[in-house]
C-alpha positions in Angstrom: 6.2 -28.9 25.2 9.2 -27.3 23.4 12.8 -27.7 24.5 13.0 -23.9 24.9 10.1 -23.9 27.4 11.6 -26.7 29.4 14.9 -24.8 29.4 13.1 -21.6 30.5 11.2 -23.5 33.2 14.4 -25.1 34.5 16.1 -21.7 34.6 13.1 -20.3 36.6 13.6 -22.8 39.4 16.4 -20.7 40.9 14.4 -17.5 40.4 11.3 -19.0 42.0 13.3 -20.1 45.0 14.9 -16.7 45.4 11.5 -14.9 44.9 10.0 -17.1 47.6 12.8 -16.2 50.0 12.3 -12.5 49.2 8.6 -12.6 49.7 9.0 -14.5 53.0 11.1 -11.8 54.5 14.5 -11.6 52.7 13.5 -8.5 50.9 10.7 -6.0 50.0 8.7 -4.7 47.1 11.8 -3.2 45.4 13.6 -6.5 45.6 10.6 -8.3 44.1 10.4 -5.8 41.2 14.1 -6.0 40.6 13.9 -9.8 40.5 11.0 -10.0 38.0 10.9 -6.8 36.0 13.2 -7.9 33.3 11.7 -11.3 32.6 10.1 -12.0 29.2 6.5 -13.1 29.0 7.6 -16.7 28.5 9.9 -16.5 31.6 7.0 -15.0 33.7 4.7 -17.8 32.6 7.3 -20.4 33.5 8.0 -18.7 36.8 4.3 -18.8 37.7 4.2 -22.6 36.9 7.3 -23.3 39.0 6.0 -21.2 41.9 2.6 -23.0 41.7 4.5 -26.3 41.9 6.1 -25.1 45.1 2.7 -24.8 46.8 1.2 -27.7 48.7 -2.5 -27.7 47.8 -3.4 -29.6 51.0 -2.1 -26.8 53.3 -4.5 -24.2 54.5 -4.8 -20.9 52.7 -4.0 -19.2 56.0 -0.7 -21.2 56.2 0.1 -20.5 52.5 -0.5 -16.8 52.7 -0.5 -15.8 56.3 2.9 -14.3 56.1 1.8 -11.7 53.5 1.1 -8.6 55.6 1.6 -6.0 52.9 0.4 -5.4 49.3 2.3 -4.3 46.2 2.3 -0.7 47.5 3.7 -1.6 50.9 0.3 -1.1 52.6 -1.0 -3.4 55.2 -3.4 -6.1 54.0 -6.5 -7.6 55.6 -5.9 -11.0 57.2 -9.4 -12.5 56.7 -8.2 -15.4 54.7 -10.6 -18.4 53.9 -10.4 -21.2 56.4 -9.9 -24.0 53.9 -7.1 -25.7 52.0 -5.7 -24.3 48.9 -7.3 -27.1 46.9 -10.7 -26.5 48.5 -10.4 -22.8 47.6 -9.5 -23.7 44.0 -12.5 -26.1 43.8 -14.8 -23.4 45.3 -13.7 -20.9 42.7 -14.1 -23.5 39.9 -17.7 -24.2 41.0 -18.5 -20.5 40.9 -17.0 -20.1 37.5 -18.9 -23.2 36.0 -22.2 -22.6 37.7 
């Protein structure tokens, strides 16, 4: 891993924390776009990794995503989330992709 990527990843910790707060109710779609629209591709990749690191894979999908009640267009979303942990969902998806 290059020093530049580590530096970028470290810089994305603040952005990830702020983005999590926005998504959990401290803002809306405009705020999300304003927060990420100007990131470079390397910064976006680092942000994804940092955000993934903030997710506990042992929590239920419902707990991890139950607060999301709208989509990227501000429209209501369905709440029929899988009843399993994030890790179990990832494992299920992996089994489908490798079958």
